[in-house]
C-alpha positions in Angstrom: -63.8 16.1 50.3 -66.7 14.1 48.8 -68.7 15.3 45.9 -71.8 15.8 48.1 -69.9 17.9 50.6 -68.4 20.0 47.8 -71.9 20.4 46.4 -73.3 21.7 49.7 -70.3 23.9 50.2 -70.9 25.4 46.8 -74.6 26.1 47.6 -73.6 27.9 50.8 -71.0 30.0 48.9 -73.5 30.9 46.2 -76.2 31.8 48.9 -73.7 34.0 50.8 -72.6 35.7 47.6 -76.2 36.4 46.4 -77.2 37.7 49.9 -74.2 40.0 49.9 -75.0 41.2 46.4 -78.5 42.0 47.5 -77.2 44.0 50.4 -78.4 41.6 53.1 -76.3 39.7 55.7 -76.0 36.0 55.0 -78.3 33.8 57.0 -77.4 30.1 57.3 -80.1 27.5 56.7 -80.0 26.6 60.4 -80.7 30.2 61.4 -83.7 30.4 59.0 -85.4 27.9 61.3 -85.9 30.6 63.9 -89.3 32.1 63.6 -91.9 33.8 65.7 -92.8 30.3 66.9 -89.5 30.0 68.6 -86.4 27.8 68.2 -87.2 24.8 66.0 -90.9 25.0 66.9 -90.5 24.8 70.7 -93.3 27.2 71.4 -93.7 31.0 71.1 -90.6 31.6 73.3 -88.6 34.0 71.3 -88.9 37.0 69.0 -88.0 36.4 65.4 -84.8 37.6 63.6 -86.5 40.6 61.9 -87.9 41.9 65.2 -84.4 41.5 66.8 -82.9 43.5 64.0 -85.5 46.3 64.4 -84.9 46.5 68.2 -81.1 46.6 67.8 -81.2 49.3 65.1 -83.5 51.4 67.3 -81.1 51.0 70.2 -78.1 52.4 68.3 -80.3 54.9 66.3 -79.8 53.3 62.9 -77.1 51.9 60.7 -76.6 48.8 58.6 -77.1 45.2 60.0 -73.9 43.2 59.2 -74.8 39.9 60.9 -77.4 38.4 63.1 -76.8 35.2 65.1 -79.2 33.5 67.6 -77.2 32.5 70.7 -79.5 29.7 71.8 -76.8 28.0 74.0 -76.2 31.1 76.1 -78.1 32.0 79.2 -80.1 34.0 78.6 -80.9 33.0 75.0 -80.6 36.1 72.8 -80.0 37.5 69.4 -76.6 39.0 68.7 -77.0 41.8 66.1 -73.8 43.3 64.6 -74.4 46.8 63.2 -72.2 49.4 61.5 -73.5 52.8 62.3 -73.5 55.5 59.6 -70.6 57.3 61.5 -68.5 54.1 61.0 -68.8 52.8 64.6 -69.4 49.1 65.0 -71.9 47.8 67.6 -72.9 44.4 68.8 -76.4 44.5 70.3 -77.8 41.6 72.4 -81.6 41.4 72.2 -83.4 39.0 74.5 -86.1 36.6 73.4 -88.6 39.1 74.8 -87.3 42.0 72.7 -85.4 43.7 75.5 -81.9 45.1 74.8 -79.5 43.3 77.1 -76.3 45.0 76.2 -74.7 47.2 73.6 -71.0 46.5 72.9 -69.3 49.4 71.1 -66.4 48.5 68.7 -63.9 50.7 66.9 
């Protein structure tokens, strides 16, 4: 592995560690590009990550967000929000770009 690749891998590891220590899920630099203006500035076509988290948490009546991923290649495009409920149940909530809950997948 080149020194540059090792450097960037180290930065991602430090970022993930710091986010986890702060009690927040790690968000990759690519995911940070998703804003209220949509995917990579392609118009106001999708809600932002924070709004998706709020919608998903309301859908399962609270809990802790573990991970948030934008599924831009899927049809329909949506946010996938992983939540651990206070009773220990895991959920994956799909939130559409318009803020509608598409599906709730219950885990263990």
